[in-house]
N, C-alpha and C positions, 0 to 999 in steps of 0.2 A: 613522552613516556607516560602521562596522566592519561592522553587520548587513548593511547592503546591499553591503560588499565581499564580504562571505563568501555573501553570495546568489549575486551576479555569479560568481563563482569557482566556485561551485556548479552553478550553470546552464551557465558553460561548461564544465565538464568534462562535464557529462552531454551536453551537444552534442557536444563531442569525441567522445564515448567513444560516442555513435550514430550519428557519423559514419563511423568505424572498424568500428563493426560492421557498418554498411551497405556499406562498400566491401569487408571481406572477404568479406561473404555475394557480394557482385557477384564476386568475382574467382571464387569457388567456382566458382557459376552457369554463369561464361562458360568458366572452365576445363575445365567438366564436356562445356558444349557444343563446345568446339572438338575436345576428344578424341573424343565420339561422330563428329563431323564428319569428322575426318581420321585417326584412329587405325585401324592393320587391326584389332588386338587391342581390344575393348571389351565389355564383358559382352551379352549377347543382352537386347534389351528387351521388356518384356513387351507385349501387345496394348494395354492401358489407355494405355501409354507411347508407343508408335507412333502410335496416334489422335491423341493431343496434339503428338508433334512434327510430324506430317504434316498435320494438320488435317482427316486423311480418318477417318468413322467405318466404313467399310467394307473399309477397308487390310487388316487380317486375313483378310476372306473374299479379296479380289483377288488377296494375296500366296499365297494359299493354292494357287488357282485357276491361276495363271502357273506355279507349282513343278509342279504335277500337269501341265500340258501340256509343260513343258521336256523331259520325258524324252524325248520322241520324235525333238526334235532332237539331244540328247545323245548317242541312239543310232545317230546317222549316221553314225558312223564317220568323221568327217572328218579330214584331216590336221592333225596338232599342228605348227605351226612356232614358233620363237623368233628373236627378236631381242636384241640389246643396247641398250639406249638409250645416249642420249648421257652421261648421269650413271653409266654401268655398271649399271643395275638390268637385268634380265632379264626380258621381256616375252613371253607366251604369245598364239597367237591359233588358231584352229581355221579351216582352208581347204576352202572349196567350190569344186572347178573344174568348170564347166560345158564340155562339151563343144562346148557351140555358144555360149559366150560372146559377147556384144558388148559388154559393161563388166562394171567390178569394182567393188563395194560394199564400201568399210571401214567395218565396223558397231561404234559404240561404246553400251558398255551404261550404265547409269546407276548414281549412289550406294547402296552395299552392295545390289547386286541381280547378274546373271550374265548372260553372252553369253546363254546358252539360254533363259532366263527372260524376259528382253526381248525377243527378237525368237521366240519360240516360235508367235507366232499368224500373223505376218509371211513367215518364212522360206519356207513353200512357194512363196508368190507370186513372192517373190525367185529362186528356183530356177527356175519354170516359165518365168519372164518374158528366160530367157537371160541372167542374169547369174552370174560369179563373185562370191562374199560371202567376205569375211575377216570371222569374227567375232573380237573383239578382247577380251582381258581384261584391263581397267584396272589400272593399277599398284595398289598395295595390297590388291588385290581377287582372290580365285581364287587359280587358278595362278603369278597374276604375281608377281613380285619388289616389294619396296619395303614398308618399314614405316608408309606414310603414303600417303592418297589426297590430291590439290590439287584438287578441284573445277574442274576444267579448265585451273588455272594450270600445272601440271607436265603435264597428260595432253596439251595442245596440242602439245608438243615429241615425244612418245610419238607421236603421230596423225602428224606430220610423218617418223616414223623409218619408218612402216608404210607411208606413201606411197612413200618411197624404197625400200622394201625390195620393193616390189609391183613399182616401175619398175627393178627389178635383176634383176627374173624374166622369163619368157617373157610375162606378162601386161602390159608395159610399153607395148604398141603399143594398148591397147584404152582407152577412157574411164575415170576412176576417177571414183567419188560417194562423198562421205563421208556417212555415216547415223549419227544418233545419238538415241539417246531420255534427257530428264531432263539428268543431267549429261554424259552422251554428247553430247546435244546442243550443250549449252554447250562441250564440248572442240571439238566439229567448227565450231562457231562461230569460236572462238577461234583455230581453226586458220589460219580465212581471214586472219590477219594476216601470216601469213607471205608469201613470194615463192613461191609453189607452181609445179609443173611445170605445163607447157602440157596436159597430159592430164588434170588435174583440172578435170572438168566443173561441179560442181556439188556443192552440200551440202541435205541434207534435215533438218531440225532440228525435231524432234518434242517441245514443250513443255519447253525450255531456259530456265535462267535467267541474268540478265546478268551476277553476278560472285557469288563467294562471299560479300562483304560485303551486297549486297542481299538473299541467298537467306536468311543467317543471322538478318537484322533480320526479314524475312517469319517466319520459324519461331519465332523470340521472341515475335511476337505471336501465333501459333497457340497457344503456352504459357501464353499471358498474362502474359508479362513485359516490363516496363517497359527497351527496347533502349536505353539512355543511352549517350553519347558515351565516358562512362568506360569503360563494358563493350566498347564498341567499341576502345576504346585496348588494353585488356587481350586481346582476342581477336588485335589485330593482332600485338602483341608475340609472344605464344605461337604464331600462325602462322609468323611469321620465323623464328621458334628452331627451327621444326618442317620446315619447307618453303622456308625462305630467300626467301619470299615474302611480302606482306601481303594480306589478302583483297579490298584495294579495289586492289592492284599491277595487276592488268589487267583487261578486262571484253571482252565479248562486242560492247558498242556503240563501244568503241576499235576492234577489230578491224573491223568492219562497216564503219566510218567511212572504211577505207582498202583496203577488198578489193573485186575486181574477178570475184569468183566468184558465180554466180549462185546463189540459195537459195531455196529453199521450206521455207515458214515453217507449222507445224502448232502448232494449241494446240486442248484441249477449253474450253467453257466453264465448266464446274463444276470444274476443277481449284482445290484448295484447296492443294496442297502448293507448288505453281511457279503463280502468280498468271499470270493471259492478260496482263493487263499488261504482263510483261517479253517476252512475244513480239511485243507491239505497239510496244514501245519500242525492240525490236532490227529490226523491219521499217522502222520510222520512220529507224533509224540507217542502215540497208543503203544503200549507194550503186551495188551493183550489181544487174544485172538482178533482180527478186525477185517471188516469190508467197505469197500467203495463203491457206491454209486452214484455217476455223476450223469444228469440231464442235462443234454445240451439243447439251448433255447430257452430253460427255465429260469423265470426271475425268482425274486423273495419269495419263498416258501408256494410254489406253483408248481413244484417238481410233479406231483401227484395226478395234477389235470394236465398234465404235458404228456406224462408216460406213466398212464393209469394200470396197463395190463404188466409193465415193466416193472411198476413200483410195487404192486401186489405180487409179483413172482418174486421179489428181493426178500418181500417179508416173509413169505410162503418156506422159502428156503432158509432165511434166518432163523426160523422157529423149529425148522423142521431138524437143524443142526444143533440147536442149542436147548429145546425143551427137555 
């Protein structure tokens, strides 16, 4: 009897020790993931880590290509503008004023990217299409203030502030379109949940995800991690502490279920970073007028590169319909 009791206590101790170890490992892994996701300052990830994080075997070559091509846009000498966000954060934008402007585009870049890199391929088309373009530097990145990124949860308020700024200038009589890539697409889609000014005529969302919670779960799968409910609770607590909102505190789906702003959804079929199913989910949820442009063979954020002429035609048709 005593021997059985001893074995039971020993087994229980081992089990509790194992649970404690697993919990500790889960906490450390989740904390690292959320830090990489939200914090402005994190160690640079090596190419192997980036491939694992994004699920994209060609990510290094792609980023190098975009970085090389971004210099032409950076060298355009665009007007630098600043606003103060609702929470006091100073935000920076780069404004191209078109003498023949028919509309204004507010362009939001993606996660750990830049305004010049994400729009370095499409900007010439936008300029030639009689658009003013305000390239925004998202909070927690580039020259904008803020210690953290918000995966759209905070940036949607920033986007609203930029709309209000545009409408405080001589551009206020023109149609306004919100355009975003990746996290920028999530930002502009979440912004549709607000009661927007009447001159906001549409949204162009290229490969956006549905919520931070959803994309973090997908990234964990890319990294071959089992994303448990316990890890989700840890991520939620850390996220709330850093940006005062949980990663499932809002979503593009919630916004689109209550929006009346027309949306052009764009996504590539070979996107490993943001699965195309998220755009399908967004499209299904959208109660406003909507269009869907799927690009066969395009990886994350490369739809314009893969199908340039079709992409441009989609934008022209969208503007023609809603200007």
